[in-house]
C-alpha positions as CSV (number, residue, x, y, z in Angstrom):
1,M,0.1,0.0,-0.1
2,T,0.9,3.6,-0.4
3,D,1.7,5.9,2.5
4,Y,-0.6,8.9,2.7
5,Q,0.5,11.8,4.6
6,E,-1.7,14.7,5.8
7,V,-1.1,17.9,5.0
8,R,-2.4,21.3,6.5
9,T,-2.2,24.6,5.3
10,T,-3.0,27.7,7.1
11,Q,-3.5,31.4,5.8
12,H,-2.7,34.4,8.3
13,D,-5.1,37.3,7.5
14,Q,-3.1,40.3,8.0
15,G,-5.1,43.3,9.5
16,R,-8.2,40.9,10.9
17,E,-7.4,42.3,14.5
18,Q,-7.8,45.7,13.5
19,R,-10.8,45.5,11.2
20,I,-12.2,43.3,14.4
21,A,-11.7,46.1,16.7
22,T,-12.5,48.8,14.2
23,F,-16.1,46.9,13.7
24,K,-16.6,46.5,17.5
25,A,-15.8,50.0,17.9
26,T,-18.1,51.0,15.3
27,Q,-20.9,48.8,16.9
28,M,-20.2,50.6,20.1
29,I,-20.8,54.3,18.8
30,W,-24.0,52.9,17.0
31,L,-25.3,51.6,19.9
32,L,-24.5,54.7,22.0
33,L,-25.9,56.7,19.3
34,G,-29.1,54.6,19.1
35,F,-29.6,55.2,22.9
36,L,-29.3,58.9,22.5
37,E,-32.1,58.8,19.3
38,A,-34.4,56.9,21.8
39,A,-34.0,59.5,24.8
40,I,-34.7,62.5,22.6
41,A,-37.6,60.6,20.6
42,L,-38.9,59.7,24.5
43,R,-38.2,63.2,25.6
44,F,-40.5,64.4,22.6
45,I,-43.3,61.9,23.5
46,F,-43.1,62.9,27.4
47,K,-43.6,66.9,26.2
48,L,-46.4,65.9,23.6
49,V,-48.3,64.1,26.4
50,G,-47.6,66.7,29.0
51,V,-45.7,64.3,31.6
52,N,-44.8,65.7,35.0
53,A,-41.6,67.1,34.9
54,A,-41.2,66.6,38.9
55,N,-41.0,62.8,38.2
56,P,-37.3,61.5,39.0
57,F,-37.2,59.5,35.4
58,A,-38.7,62.4,33.4
59,A,-36.5,64.7,35.2
60,L,-33.3,62.6,34.4
61,L,-34.4,62.2,30.6
62,Y,-34.8,66.0,30.4
63,N,-31.4,66.8,32.2
64,V,-29.8,64.4,30.0
65,T,-31.1,65.4,26.6
66,N,-30.8,69.2,27.5
67,F,-27.1,69.0,26.5
68,F,-27.7,67.4,23.2
69,R,-30.8,70.2,22.5
70,S,-28.8,73.2,23.5
71,S,-26.6,73.5,20.6
72,F,-29.6,74.1,18.8
73,C,-30.9,76.9,21.1
74,K,-29.2,79.9,19.4
75,L,-29.9,78.9,15.9
76,D,-32.5,81.7,15.4
77,G,-30.6,84.7,16.4
78,R,-33.1,86.2,18.6
79,P,-31.7,87.8,22.1
80,G,-33.1,86.2,25.4
81,R,-36.7,87.2,26.4
82,R,-37.3,89.4,29.2
83,R,-38.5,88.5,32.3
84,N,-40.5,90.7,34.7
85,G,-39.4,93.5,32.5
86,V,-35.6,93.1,32.7
87,G,-33.6,92.5,29.3
88,N,-31.4,90.1,29.0
89,N,-29.3,89.2,26.2
90,F,-28.4,85.8,26.8
91,Y,-30.4,82.8,26.0
92,H,-32.5,81.2,29.1
93,R,-33.1,77.7,29.0
94,D,-36.8,77.9,28.3
95,D,-35.9,80.2,25.2
96,C,-34.7,77.7,22.7
97,V,-36.8,77.5,19.6
98,P,-37.1,73.9,19.1
99,A,-38.7,74.1,22.5
100,D,-42.2,74.3,20.6
101,C,-41.6,70.7,20.0
102,L,-39.3,69.5,22.4
103,G,-40.1,71.8,25.3
104,T,-38.2,72.6,28.4
């Protein structure tokens, strides 16, 4: 009989570890953005329904999303509202234009 010899070949994929790390980082970023999107959507629904802002969960949600909402507050270029007859050129938290739909 003939002698058969088993032969195994291996192939090393260069950069495989880096691609896996990049893929996992991308997944993590999308997951965080998904949570942020859900929080902003939940804030919108809470404002639409009129949830009590004194509720601890609602207060936490409003505080977390205020940071991401604040960058849009000065887009219209209006000065801040007058309160009790006192003028102020700075925006108050309540003066945000998207506050019509997102509210504060």
